[in-house]
N, C-alpha and C positions, 0 to 999 in steps of 0.2 A: 853398287846398287843393292838395295835391300830386298830380301826375299819376303814374300807374303808369309804370314803365319801358316804353319803347316796344315792346320785344319781348314782354313779358308782356301788355301791353294788346292787341297784335295777336293773340296766340295765344288769349287768353281772350275777346276781344270785349267787355271791360268799358269802357264809355265814360262818363265823368262827366256828370252831368245839368247842365242850365243852372240857375242859382240861381233860387229863387222865394221870395217873402216868407214869413216865419214867420207862423203863424196866431195865436199869442198870445205876448206878451212873457214874463210869469212870472219867477220867480226864476232859472230855468234856461231861457234863450231857445232856441227851436227853431232848427235849422240847415236850410239848403237840402238837398234830397235829394242824396245822394252819387252815386247811379247813375240813369241814365235809365230810364224806364218799360219800355223795350224789352229790357232786359238779362234774360236767362233766369235762373230760380232755380237751375238746375243750375250755371251758371257762377258765380253768387254763392256757392254752396256750395263750389265748388272754390277760390274766393279766400279765404273766411273760415274754412273747416274744414280741419284737417289731412288729408292725402291718405288715410290709412287709415280715416277716419270716413265710412263709407258712409251716404248718406241714402236713406231710403225715400220715394219720390214718391207723390203721390196722396192726401194726407191733408187732412181738413177740421179746422181747429183754432179754438178760441175761448178767449180769456182770461177767467177768472172771478176777481173780486176778493173775497177774504175768504170766510168761511163763509156770509155772507148771500147770496152768489150761488152758491157751490160746493155747499153742503149740499142745497138743494132739488133741484138737477140730479142729484146723486149718488143721493139717495133716490128720485127719479123713475125713474132707470135701474134701480135695484135692484127697484123695484116692477113694472117692466115685464119683468124678466128671465124668460126661458123655458127656458134650458139651463144656464147656469153663471154663477157669481159668484166672482171672485177678489179678496180684499181683503187688502192688506199694509200695515201701519201701525205706526209706532213707539209711538204712544199710542192706546190704546182705553180711555177712561176711563168708568167707570160713573156718569156724571152724566146730565143730561137729554138731551144729544145722544147719548151712548153708548146710552142706553135706546131712543132713537128709531131709531138704526141697528140695534140688536140686534133690535128688534121687526120691522123691515123684512126683515132677513136671515132671521129665523126663519120669517116668513110665506112667504118665497120657498122655503126648504127644505121647508116643509110642502106646497107645491104641486108639488114634484118637481124643483125647481132644485138643481143640484149646487153647494153653497156651501162654499168653503174660506176660512178667515180665519186669517191669521198676524199675531200682535201681538208686539211686543217685551216680554219679561218685565220688564226694567228700566224701560223707558219707561212701562209700564202697571202699575207695582208697587202703586199705590194702589187699583187696581180690585178689586172683590169676586170671589173665586173662584166664589161661588155664581152670579154672573151668567153666567160662561162655561159653567158646568155646565148651567144652564138652557137655554142655546143648544144645547149638545150633545144634550140630551134631546129637543129639537125638530128635530134633524136637521142642525144646522150643524156642520161639521167645523172646529172652532176650536182652534188650538194656539199655545203660547207659544214664541217664539224664545229659545233659550238661557236657561232658568230659572236663577236665582241659585244658584251652587254654589261654595263656597270650595275644594272639593277639586280643581276644574279649573283653578285658578290665576287670576291677575289678567288675563292676556290674554283668557281666555274671558269675563270680566266686561266688559272694555273693548270688545270687538268686538261692536257692537250692530247690529240691523237698523233702520236709520234711514229706509228707503224709505217712500214713500206712493204706493201703486198701487191703483186700483180698476178692474177689467176686468169688463164684463158681456156675456155671450153672445159674446165674441170680436169684438164690433162697435163698442163704445164704451169708452173708457178715460179715467181722470182721473189726473193726476200733478201734484205740486207740493210745497208745504210744509205743507199743512193735514192735521192728524191728526183723529181722531175724539174730540172733547172740546169742552166748552162754552167753552174758551178762545177758539175761533174763531167762536162764535155772536155775533150782533149785540148791541150794547150794550143793556142792559135784560134780555136773555135769557142773556147770557154776558159774557165779558171783552173781546170785540171786538179780538182780535189782528189785526194787519195781515199779510196773506199773499196769495199768488197760486196759482192752479190752472190747468192747461191741460186743456181737454176735447178729446179726440181721437177722430176716426173715420177709419178707413183702415188701410193696412198696418202702421203703427207700433203699432196696438193689439195685433197678434199678437206683436210684439217685447216689449212690456211684459208680456204674459201669459207669454211664454217665460221672462223674468227671474223672475217669480213662481214658476213651476213648477220652475225650476232650484234656487231656494232651498229650496223645499218638499222636493224629492227629496234635496238635500244634507243637510237637517236630519233628515228622517224616513225616509230610505232607501226612499222610495216609488217604486221603479224601474218598477213595473208601471202607474203612473197613466196614462201615455200610451196604453198598449195598452187599458186599460179604457175610456178616453175614446173611443177609436176604435170599440170594440165597441158602445158606447152610441150611436154616431152623432154624437159631439161634435167630430169633427175639423173643422178650419177650412177654409173655401174657399180656393182659391189666391189669392195676393196680388193678382193682376191683377183679380180680381172684387171686391176690397174698395176699389177706388179711390173716394174720396168728395170730393176737392178737389184743390187744386194746391200744397199745402204739402209741402216735403221735410223730413223729420225724421230725425235720428240719435238713437237711444236708447242712451245711454251708462250702463253700470253699473259700469265700472271707475273707481275713485277717481282713478287716474293719468290716465286718458283724459279725464275731466271737467276736471281741473286743466289738462291740456295744451290742451284746447279753449279754455278761458279765455285762457291765455297767447297762443295762436296768434291769436285774434281781436283781442286788445288790441294785439298787435304789428302787425297788419294795419290797425288803425283809422286812418281818414283825417279824421274830423270829430268823433266823440263816443264816449265810453265812459261808460255810466251803470250803476252797480252798486248794487243794494239788498241789503244783507247784515245779517240779524238778528244774526249772530255773525261778527266780522271780526278775525281775527288772522292776517294773511297771512304767507306765507313770503318769503324774500329774493327769489326769482324773480318773485313777484307784485308786490312793492313796486317792484322794478327796472322791470318792464314798465309799471306805472302811471306812474312818474316819467318814463320815456322817452317815453311817449305824450304826456304833458303838455308836455314840453320841445320836442317837435316840432310843437306848436300844436294838438293834439287837446284838445277839451273833455272833461275827466275830472271826474266828479262822483260822490260816494259818498253813499248814504242809509243812515244807521246809527242804532242805538238812542241815545236821549238821556235817560238817567236812569231809565227804567222797564223795563229789561230784566229777564227772569226769571233772568238769570245775571249779577249785578252785578260779580262778580270779573272775568269775561271782559270786561265793558264797560270797566272801569278799565284792563285790559291793552290794549284797543283804543285808548284815548286816548294811550297811549305812542307810537302811530304818527302822531298828528295833525300834530305840528309838522313833521317832515321831509316829510310828504306835502303839506301846505299850502305849504311853502317851495318846492316844485317846481311849484306852480300848480294843485294839485288842490283842488277845492271839496268841502267836507264839510257835509252837512245832517243834523241830528239830529231823529229822529221823536219827538214829545212827546205824542202822543195815545194812549198806551198802549204795548204791546209790539210792536215790529217783528219779525216772524218770517220775512219773505220771503227767498228765495234766488234772485234773478233778476238778469239782466244783459242789456243791449242795446248793440250797437256799430253806429254809423253808421245807426241806425234800420233795420238789415237783419238782422244776426246777433243771435240771442238765445238764452237758455237759461232754463228753468224746471225746478225739481226740488227735491231734498232736500239737495243738497250745500252745506255751509257752507264759507266761506273761513277755516277754522281747522284746528287740528291733528287733532282727532278724526275729522273727515270725511276728511281726506287720508290718515291713517295707519291707521285702524281700522274705521270704520263701513261697512256695506253701504249704498250710495247708488244713486240713479238720477236722471238728468237727461235731459230732451228738449232737443235743440239744433237750431236751424233757421236758415235763411238765406232770409228771406221779407220783402219790403218792407211788405206789409200787416199781417202779424202783428207785425213789428218796430215799425211805427208805433203799433200799439195798446199795446205794452209800453212804448214811449218816452213816449207820452201819459200812461200811468198813472204812470210815474216822475215826470214833470214835475208832474202833479197832486199827487202826494204831497209833492214839494218845496215846493209852495205852502202846505202845512200844517206846515212844519218851521221850525226856526231854523237859519240858516246860522252855522257856527262862524267867528268873527273871529280871525285869527291874533294880532293885537296884544292883544286881550282874553284870548285863551287863554294867552298867555305870562304873564299876570299872575295866573293862578290860584294858590291858596294853596300854600305849600311842602309841607304835609302831603299834599295831593292829588298833587303831583308825586312825592313819595316812594312813595306807595301804588302809583301807576302803574308806577314803575320796578321795584318789588319784584314786582308781579304780571306785568310783562313778562318778568322773569327766569324765572318759572314758567309762561310761556305755553304750553309744550308739554304740560303736564299738567293744565291747567285744563279 
């Protein structure tokens, strides 16, 4: 493991920890902690995050796996709401899960809670209009983001709201990759897609709510909403009063800033880079950063879809990257237990990100996205453990066998790789 340059180490106080045994071998063995327990989280944030990414300190965070953990907590928060609920989602599907959330939101509105719901018109195109109209009649202010219109051009159609944000009473928030649909419900009740959600209490909740309200004002020109909220007594307490824990979070809603955060952390990696990506068509800078990390001895592992993606064309384009990545020493694991929809990464068991941003063209060039980025050993360990657990349920891609795949498959991959920017 490489030491930091002496000058940088002195100025930041980052001292590598003494090695300790891994807790479990697994297909992706654990590494010794990169930093000693005494290193402050602020200094870790300075090391792993770009300088202009300001972290908000004092958050309590918990990682939730799949809809089986996320949905009950989200519904419980909605049912406990007393002042406000802000829900922003790409998919709000009128299935069993959508009906469950719709009922909880309507009941909250009927007891006087101010409920705003923003769903993407394209992501929710299969949903019944009557469902949303019934919510409006019960007091829910529910609106579609950029309804389909050929008159506004292709760019209007491509630029979608891909965020997943739930904020309740300005005190608790959820963000990650889970939409409102039975796709994420447990097997037997839904499709059991694999995904991650971060539950947050603390100052970062206010930042997520700000992102929601900015999009709402932009779309519907609701410039008086802040004034009306303050008149009703809904203004939030100062951030200092919202301290709930010791996790520092940066809430990033710029596509470029999220991409830059990935690159910066990978370039700073000293032991491991673990990425779970439901959709993976990286640009040249991302490929170069991953290869460079592997070449300098960092363990780089990717968890990708393995034949059951909801976007099979994109999956074939992804496989066009396999050979050059594996030749550089990068390990690739394919998720075979359904659809992998997660968009998470963890570096050195310290830096991590959870959100809606996919490592592919639409997220980088068009979509409205949001990710929570942190530098915290405890939360990083939770995310790392979750990744290694998932790899135990995967098939690792063997380079020699992969090279012997059928010629037609290679041809399909190359054709779809050529069109990767429009998939």
